[in-house]
KEKE-3310 file (N, C-alpha, C; in steps of 0.2 Angstrom, whole numbers, plus 5000, padded with zeros to 4 digits):
npx = (4681:4676:4664:4668:4666:4675:4683:4680:4690:4695:4703:4710:4707:4711:4722:4731:4732:4737:4750:4756:4752:4748:4734:4736:4745:4738:4727:4734:4740:4729:4724:4735:4735:4722:4723:4734:4728:4717:4724:4731:4720:4714:4725:4727:4716:4717:4728:4723:4713:4721:4726:4715:4704:4694:4681:4678:4675:4682:4695:4704:4719:4731:4743:4741:4739:4751:4759:4754:4757:4771:4773:4768:4777:4790:4788:4788:4801:4809:4822:4836:4847:4864:4870:4881:4880:4869:4875:4886:4878:4872:4884:4888:4878:4881:4894:4892:4885:4894:4903:4896:4896:4909:4911:4904:4914:4925:4936:4945:4959:4957:4944:4945:4953:4945:4934:4939:4944:4932:4923:4931:4930:4916:4913:4921:4913:4901:4904:4909:4897:4889:4896:4901:4890:4882:4888:4885:4871)
npy = (4490:4491:4484:4472:4459:4456:4440:4431:4429:4418:4417:4405:4407:4399:4392:4402:4406:4394:4395:4404:4418:4433:4444:4457:4453:4444:4452:4460:4451:4446:4458:4461:4449:4450:4462:4460:4450:4457:4466:4457:4451:4462:4467:4455:4455:4467:4464:4454:4461:4469:4460:4455:4454:4466:4462:4450:4441:4444:4434:4427:4421:4408:4414:4428:4429:4425:4436:4447:4443:4443:4456:4462:4457:4462:4475:4478:4477:4488:4492:4502:4510:4514:4530:4534:4528:4535:4547:4544:4541:4554:4561:4554:4558:4572:4572:4565:4575:4585:4577:4577:4590:4592:4583:4590:4600:4593:4595:4603:4603:4603:4599:4586:4580:4582:4574:4561:4559:4561:4550:4539:4542:4541:4528:4521:4525:4520:4506:4505:4508:4498:4486:4487:4491:4480:4472:4478:4476)
npz = (5031:5044:5046:5049:5061:5076:5080:5094:5108:5121:5137:5148:5164:5175:5170:5169:5182:5188:5182:5189:5187:5193:5198:5192:5182:5175:5170:5161:5152:5146:5140:5131:5123:5117:5110:5101:5094:5088:5080:5072:5065:5058:5050:5042:5035:5028:5020:5012:5006:4998:4989:4982:4968:4960:4957:4964:4979:4995:5001:5014:5016:5022:5018:5019:5033:5037:5032:5039:5052:5052:5049:5060:5070:5065:5066:5079:5083:5084:5080:5081:5071:5073:5077:5069:5057:5051:5050:5041:5029:5027:5024:5012:5003:5002:4998:4986:4979:4977:4969:4958:4954:4952:4941:4931:4928:4923:4914:4921:4932:4946:4947:4942:4952:4963:4959:4959:4972:4979:4974:4978:4992:4995:4991:5001:5012:5010:5010:5023:5030:5027:5029:5042:5048:5048:5058:5070:5072)
capx = (4683:4673:4659:4670:4666:4681:4681:4681:4695:4694:4709:4709:4710:4714:4729:4736:4734:4742:4756:4759:4750:4744:4729:4738:4748:4732:4724:4739:4741:4723:4724:4740:4733:4717:4726:4737:4723:4714:4729:4732:4714:4713:4731:4726:4710:4720:4732:4718:4710:4726:4727:4708:4702:4688:4674:4678:4674:4688:4697:4710:4723:4737:4749:4739:4740:4759:4762:4752:4761:4778:4772:4768:4783:4795:4786:4790:4808:4811:4829:4839:4854:4869:4870:4887:4877:4866:4880:4889:4873:4872:4890:4888:4874:4884:4900:4890:4883:4901:4906:4892:4898:4916:4910:4903:4920:4930:4941:4949:4962:4954:4938:4947:4955:4939:4929:4942:4943:4925:4921:4934:4927:4909:4914:4923:4908:4896:4907:4909:4891:4886:4899:4902:4883:4879:4891:4882:4864)
capy = (4485:4492:4480:4465:4458:4452:4434:4431:4424:4417:4415:4401:4410:4393:4390:4408:4406:4389:4396:4409:4424:4437:4448:4462:4449:4440:4457:4463:4446:4446:4464:4460:4444:4453:4468:4456:4446:4462:4469:4452:4451:4468:4467:4450:4457:4472:4460:4450:4466:4471:4454:4454:4457:4470:4458:4444:4441:4443:4427:4428:4414:4408:4419:4434:4429:4425:4443:4451:4441:4446:4464:4464:4455:4466:4482:4478:4476:4495:4492:4508:4510:4518:4537:4535:4526:4540:4552:4541:4542:4561:4563:4551:4562:4578:4571:4564:4581:4588:4574:4579:4597:4591:4580:4596:4604:4588:4597:4606:4598:4603:4594:4579:4578:4581:4569:4555:4559:4560:4544:4535:4543:4539:4521:4519:4527:4515:4500:4505:4508:4491:4480:4488:4491:4473:4469:4481:4474)
capz = (5036:5050:5047:5050:5068:5078:5083:5101:5111:5129:5140:5153:5170:5178:5167:5171:5189:5189:5180:5193:5185:5198:5195:5187:5176:5171:5166:5156:5147:5142:5136:5126:5118:5113:5106:5096:5090:5084:5075:5067:5062:5053:5045:5038:5031:5024:5015:5008:5002:4993:4984:4980:4962:4962:4956:4968:4986:4999:5004:5018:5016:5027:5016:5022:5040:5038:5031:5044:5058:5051:5049:5067:5073:5063:5068:5087:5085:5085:5080:5080:5069:5077:5074:5064:5050:5048:5048:5034:5024:5025:5020:5006:4999:5001:4993:4979:4975:4975:4964:4952:4952:4949:4935:4926:4926:4923:4911:4925:4936:4953:4947:4942:4959:4968:4957:4961:4979:4981:4972:4983:4999:4995:4991:5008:5017:5009:5012:5031:5033:5025:5032:5049:5051:5050:5064:5076:5073)
cpx = (4680:4667:4661:4670:4672:4679:4683:4686:4694:4701:4707:4712:4714:4721:4734:4737:4738:4749:4760:4757:4746:4739:4731:4741:4743:4729:4728:4739:4735:4722:4729:4738:4727:4719:4730:4733:4719:4718:4730:4726:4713:4719:4730:4721:4713:4724:4728:4715:4715:4727:4720:4707:4695:4681:4674:4677:4681:4689:4704:4713:4728:4742:4747:4740:4747:4761:4760:4756:4768:4778:4772:4774:4789:4794:4788:4797:4811:4819:4831:4846:4858:4869:4876:4884:4873:4870:4884:4884:4873:4878:4891:4884:4878:4890:4898:4888:4889:4904:4902:4894:4905:4916:4908:4909:4926:4936:4946:4952:4959:4948:4940:4949:4949:4934:4932:4942:4936:4922:4924:4931:4920:4909:4916:4917:4902:4898:4907:4902:4887:4889:4899:4895:4880:4882:4888:4874:4864)
cpy = (4486:4487:4473:4464:4454:4445:4435:4426:4424:4414:4411:4405:4405:4392:4396:4407:4400:4390:4402:4417:4427:4441:4453:4459:4446:4446:4459:4458:4446:4452:4463:4455:4447:4458:4465:4453:4451:4465:4463:4451:4456:4468:4461:4452:4462:4469:4457:4455:4468:4466:4453:4457:4460:4467:4452:4446:4440:4436:4428:4421:4414:4413:4426:4435:4429:4432:4447:4449:4444:4453:4466:4463:4460:4473:4483:4478:4483:4495:4499:4507:4515:4525:4538:4533:4531:4546:4550:4543:4549:4563:4560:4555:4569:4577:4569:4570:4585:4584:4576:4586:4596:4588:4585:4600:4599:4590:4601:4602:4598:4598:4587:4576:4577:4576:4562:4554:4557:4553:4539:4535:4540:4531:4518:4520:4521:4508:4500:4505:4501:4486:4481:4488:4485:4470:4472:4480:4467)
cpz = (5043:5051:5048:5058:5070:5081:5090:5104:5119:5131:5146:5160:5175:5176:5169:5178:5191:5187:5184:5192:5191:5195:5190:5181:5172:5166:5160:5151:5143:5137:5130:5120:5114:5108:5100:5091:5085:5079:5070:5062:5056:5048:5040:5033:5026:5018:5010:5003:4996:4987:4980:4973:4964:4961:4960:4976:4990:5002:5008:5019:5021:5025:5019:5029:5041:5037:5036:5051:5057:5051:5056:5071:5071:5065:5076:5088:5087:5085:5078:5077:5073:5073:5068:5057:5047:5046:5041:5028:5022:5021:5013:5001:4997:4996:4986:4975:4973:4969:4957:4949:4949:4942:4929:4924:4926:4919:4915:4930:4943:4953:4946:4948:4963:4966:4959:4968:4982:4980:4977:4990:5000:4995:4998:5013:5016:5011:5020:5033:5032:5029:5040:5052:5052:5056:5070:5077:5076)
residu = (MET:SER:ASN:ASP:SER:LEU:PRO:SER:LEU:THR:VAL:SER:GLU:ASN:ALA:LEU:GLU:GLU:SER:GLY:PHE:ILE:THR:SER:GLY:LYS:ASP:HIS:TYR:LYS:LYS:VAL:VAL:ASN:SER:TYR:ALA:GLU:GLU:LEU:PHE:PHE:LYS:SER:ILE:ALA:TYR:ALA:GLU:GLY:ASP:ARG:ALA:SER:ASN:LEU:LYS:ARG:GLU:VAL:THR:HIS:GLU:HIS:ILE:LYS:LYS:ALA:TYR:PHE:SER:ILE:VAL:ASN:SER:GLY:LEU:ASN:ARG:LYS:ASP:PRO:ILE:TRP:THR:LEU:LEU:CYS:GLN:ILE:PHE:GLU:TYR:ILE:ILE:MET:ALA:MET:VAL:GLY:VAL:CYS:GLY:SER:TYR:ILE:ASP:LYS:SER:TRP:ALA:GLN:LEU:GLY:PHE:GLY:ILE:GLY:LEU:PHE:THR:VAL:THR:MET:LEU:ILE:LEU:ALA:ARG:ASN:VAL:LEU:GLY:ARG:GLU:THR:LYS)
# end
């Protein structure tokens, strides 16, 4: 990929000035646009390389550019899930391990009780995480 030369972009200084951009704003705008263009360029190429057959020349299509665009847009969201969803997931794993142990001793009454309570609890945790988790996003 390093032998691919970047296409050049020009940003109209006049259009920026007419829109009220000051020197620092113009400089930052140009930096961000060029950085985005570079990332879009190389991600598009990477997607095209992934789809290319080994004996054919690389062809970057609109689909590769769309994938690269959505990859960049989604990576910038930095959506953080609430801490309680992580805790729910940790407890789901721990309780499922206990359910597995109880399942190994299912002929004993304590294991039957632990198995039933564990499955119910895990189901409730999964539902809470998925249903309530959607509302917090």
